[in-house]
C-alpha positions as CSV (number, residue, x, y, z in Angstrom):
1,V,81.0,56.4,58.2
2,W,80.0,57.7,61.5
3,V,76.8,59.4,60.0
4,I,75.7,55.8,59.1
5,V,76.4,54.6,62.6
6,L,74.6,57.5,64.0
7,L,71.5,57.0,61.8
8,Y,71.5,53.3,62.6
9,V,71.6,54.0,66.3
10,L,69.0,56.9,66.1
11,F,66.6,55.4,63.7
12,P,64.9,52.9,66.2
13,V,64.8,55.8,68.8
14,I,63.2,58.1,66.3
15,L,60.7,55.3,65.2
16,V,59.7,54.6,68.9
17,N,59.2,58.4,69.5
18,L,57.1,58.7,66.4
19,D,54.9,55.8,67.5
20,K,54.4,57.3,70.9
21,A,53.6,60.6,69.5
22,L,51.1,59.0,67.0
23,K,49.4,57.2,69.8
24,K,49.2,60.3,71.8
25,L,47.7,62.1,68.8
26,K,45.2,59.3,68.4
27,V,44.3,59.3,71.9
28,G,44.0,63.2,71.8
29,E,41.7,63.0,68.7
30,F,39.6,60.4,70.5
31,G,39.4,62.6,73.6
32,C,38.4,65.6,71.7
33,G,35.9,63.6,69.7
34,L,34.4,62.4,72.9
35,F,34.4,65.8,74.5
36,S,32.6,67.4,71.6
37,K,30.0,64.6,71.7
38,V,29.5,65.3,75.4
39,E,29.2,69.1,74.8
40,R,26.6,68.7,72.0
41,S,24.2,66.5,73.9
């Protein structure tokens, strides 16, 4: 039973962390894209 409780507690935390990581990744990709554009010109 405690496994279900643990999952229930950790699931939102994992989702939030995943969301943050994805946002960081998107920002990183955007930054890299911007940087390569600046480098090319």
